[in-house]
N, C-alpha and C positions, 0 to 999 in steps of 0.2 A: 499376411499380418492383418488381423481383424481390427475394426475401429476401436474396440475396447482393450485390445492387447497393447502392451507397452514395450518399447525397444529402449535399451539403455545406451546413454551417451555420456562420455566423459565430460565433466564440467568445463574443462579447458577448450574442448572442441566447440561447445556452445558459446563460450565466452569469446573465442577468436572469431567465430562466424558472426556473432552479433556486432562485434567491434568493426569488422570489415564491411558489414551492411551499413552501419551508421556512417562510416567514412565514405562509402560509395554514394550516400545520399547527401554529402556535403558537410557532414559534421566533422570538425577538426579532430585529429587523432587522439589528443588527450581527453577531449570531451567524449569521444566515442568509447574510449576505454572506461571512462567513468560510468557512462550509461550502461555498458555491457556488464560492469561490476555489480550495478544495482540489480539487473536481471538475474545474474548468476546467484546473487545472494538469495533471491526468491526461490530459484530452482533448487538450490542446496538445502534450504530450510523447509522444503516440502510445500511451499506455497505455489502450487503449480499454475494457478490462474494468473500469476503476476510475473512469471519468468519469460522464457522465450515464446510461451503461448501468446504473449502480447506483441511479439515482434511484427506480426502481420499488421496490426493497427498502426504501430510507429512507422512502418514501411509505407503504408497507404497515406498517412497524414503528412509525412515528409515529402513523399513523391508528388502530392497534390498541392504542396506549398501551404498546407494548413498549420505547420509548425515551422518555426524559424531555426535552421540548422546552425546558425552562427549568431546567437543573440548577444547583445550588449547589455549584460546584467548590471543594473544600476541601483545604488543605494539612494533612495529618494528622500528619506528623512531618518534622523537617528538621534539618540541620546547616548550616554555611556553604556546603557544596558538594554536599549530597545532600538528597533529599526524596522523600516518598511523597505522591501526590495521589490523592484520591477524586473520581471524575467524576460521582457522583450519577446514574449510568445515563444520562448525556447523550450526544449525538451525538459520536462520536469525532472528527468533523470540526471540532468546537468545543473538546472537551476536550484533544485532542492538541496543537493549536496553543498553547493556554494553558500546558500543561505544558512544551512546548518552550521557550516564552518564559521560564519560570521557570528552566530549565536554562541558557539563554543568559545570563540576568541574573546567575546565580550565577557562571558562568564569567568574566564580565567583572569581577566583584568578587574572586573567590577563586582564579581561574586555571582552574578546571573546574567543570562542574555536571552532576549526574547525578540524573535524576528517573524513578522507577518509578510507574506509574499503574495503579489498579484501578477496577472499577466503571464501565467505559467500553464503547464499541462501535467498530465498523469505522472506521478513521481515514484511509482513502483511500490514496494512494501514499506510501510511506515517504520517497521522494526529496523530497517537498514540504518536509519538516522540515529536511533537511540543506541544501537550497537557501536556506532562511531563515537558517541559521547562516552560510552564505557571505556573506550581505549584511552581516554584522557581523564579518567577518574571523575567523571561528571555524571550527574543524573540527567538524562536526556528526555525530552518530550518531542513528539512529532504528530502532526495531524494534517488532514487535507480534506477539502470538499471535492466533489466529483459530479459527473453528469447525473441528472435526475433519474433515479432508479427505484426510490423508496416512497411509499405512501405515508403521509403523517398518520398518526393514530386517528382512527374513525374516518380517514379519507380513502377515496377509491381511485386515485390517480397518482402518478409519479410527481413528487414535489421536491424531494431531497436526494442528495447523493448518499453513497454508502458511508461516507464521512468517518474514516478510521481514526483511532487514537492509539498511540503507542507511548510507553514510558518504561524505563529500565533502571534497575538498581544493582550495583556491583556487589558481589560477594568476595570473600578473601580466598577460601579454599573451595567453597561450593560455586557451581555455575551461577551466573547472574539471574535475577528475576527479570524476565522480558515480557511485558504485557503488550499485546498487539491485537486490538479488537475492532471490528466494524461496529458501527452504531445501529446497524440493521441486523435482522435475524441471521443473515448469512451474507457473505461477499457475493456480488453478482457473478464473479468468475466461477463460483461453484455451480451456479445455474448453467452457465455455458459448458462447464465440464460434464454435467449430468446430461445435457443435450447431446454432446459429442459421444458419450458412452451409451446413449439410448436408455437412460435410467430415470425413474421417477424421483421426485424430491420429497422430503418430509413435509407433513402438514404443518403449517405455521411459518414456512419460509416465504410464501408469496401468495398473491391473489391474481385472478384473471381480470379481464377488461371490464367485468361487471362488478368487481370488488369482492368476489367470493373467494374464499380460501381454496387453493388448488394444489395438487401434487404433480401436475404436468409442467415441466420446465418450458415447454413450447408456449403454454398459455401465459406464463409470466413474461416471456419475451414478446409475444404478440399482443401488446396493449395492456398487459398486466403490470404488476409492480411487486417489488420486495416489501416485506413488512418490517417495522422497526424491531430492534432488539427487544425481545419479550413477546412480540407478535400482537397480542391483544391486551386490553385494559386489565383483565383479570390476572394475566401473567406478567404484568409490568411493562407493557408496550409503551406507556407514557414515559418510562425512564429512558428507553432507547431513543424515542422521539426528542426528548429534551436534550440528550447528549448530542444528537445530530445538529440541533439548533446551536448548541454551544460551539461546535466545530465551525459552522457557518459564520458565527459572530467573530471568532478569533482569526479565522483563515481569510475571510472575505470582507465582511463589513469593516473590519479594522484595517485591512490593506487596500481596499477599493477594488476587490475582485468581484466576479458575478456570483451571487449566492442563490441558494434554493433552486427553483426551476429554470433559472437563467444561466446556469453553468453550461459552457459550451461542450459539445460531445467529444469523446475520445475516439470513438469508432465511426466509420462512415455511415453505417446503418442507423445510427442513433439520430433522433429528431433534433433539428437545429432550433434553438429557442427563438421565439417571435420577437424578443427584444433583449437588449443588454442593459445591465445596471452597473457594469464595471468592466474590468479588463481581465480576460481569461478566467482561469480558476485560481484558488488560493491555497496556500499552505501556511502552517504556523509551527515554528520550532522554538523550543526552550531548552536551556542548559543551566544547571545549578551546581556551584561548587560545594561539595560536601563539607569541606573544612571551614566554610562560612557558618556552619552550624555545630559540627562535632568533628573530632579528630577522625581522619579517614579510616585508619585501621580499626578504630573502635566501631565505627559504623559498619564496616565490612564484616567484622566478627559478629555483630548483632544480626546482620543479614544471614550469615551462615547459621546461627542458632535458630533464627526464624524458620529457615528452610528445613532444618533437621527436625524441629518440632512438628511442623506440618507433614513432613514425610512419615512421621511416626504415628500419625492419626489412625485410629481404628478404621479399617476399610469398610465401606458399605458392601453389602452382600453382592457377590458376583464381580467385584472389582479388585484392583490391586492397591487401592487407596488413592488419596489425593495426589494429583500432579502439581508441580510448581509451574507457573506460567513461563513458557519457553522450553519446557522439557520436550515436548513432541518435536519441535523444530530443531532443537539441538541433537536429538537422537537421529532425526532424518538426515541432518547434515553429516553426521559421522558415517552413516550408512551410504549415503550418496557419493561422498568423497571416495569411498572405497569401491563401490560397485557401479556407480554411474547414475545419471538422472533418467528416470523412466518418462518417455514421451509416447502418448498414444498416436495412432495413425493420423487422425486429422491434423494434429500439430506438426507431425513429420512432413505431411503433404504441404502444409503452409510453408514450411522452411525450404522444402525442395522447390516449390514454386518461386519463392524469393531467390533461391539459388539460380534457377533458370533465367529469371529476369535480370539478374545482376552479373551473372557469370562467376559468382563466388562459389567455390565447391562446398558441398555439404553431403554428408553421409557417403 
């Protein structure tokens, strides 16, 4: 099996292995199942950089005591529709879902719920949380800051995280609109995947240590940085930069987490900040009751109509026409549930190494 070749694994095998690894590392069974579910969601939806490919980092951080396996998650301040949650340095895969549930519970009672979270860690794919909101007929929001990876517009060093934003709107007969975007040109995980596959990256994704645009993923990793969404001023890089700041404000400044270059690292190889301005990293969740604005079925029918109108758009040359946000992930999930999740050799090797160290069978 070559590095770039992929082997297929049934999602339940990956889910069970992840659950058992988390339990081995001291995470309670229910929390371990929750964490594994978030990873499985990423693998099913084709977000390969955030599924079991991340298990190595969770394993290392938990093994070294850098993440608390049994956090006491605390509501530190609240109103009827807002709250700040302290995650006690727990797994973001556990803290995030609990904070999201708080936001959704508030929305069902007060019309909307908004929760900012501090003292937490990497929470997986942002779309996981808004999909949970859809199950309760709510419009969901989710965002998080992360380790510094991104240069600000006209900057030549890492200062911001990839700072993703997700929001979802339910349809009635059509699938939901699920928006899940990083505020940088590309998620850092895609740089990692390109490295593992020995591939170059498109121009506009990142810069090297001198601040020059590069197509070499190794140059981005070795002292370079990702670029904001839009990449440069002429292509709208100021917009991605501004959105990243927005995520920092809502996820970190509002909760008391570390913002910008002070966010703690998720992987051991990443640089540890020279000082702290808060606790851990931060998330922000929102949930909105549709019937606080319009009758739910009426809203869903309009979403259906919206989707159909856009699907009927005249296609650009060489394309099949516009996609609806969430289409690629939904299609990937259908395929992967049937055929399995493709994992390239370096990821399989990581999982086999974890298996050898824990005694938990894999492959």
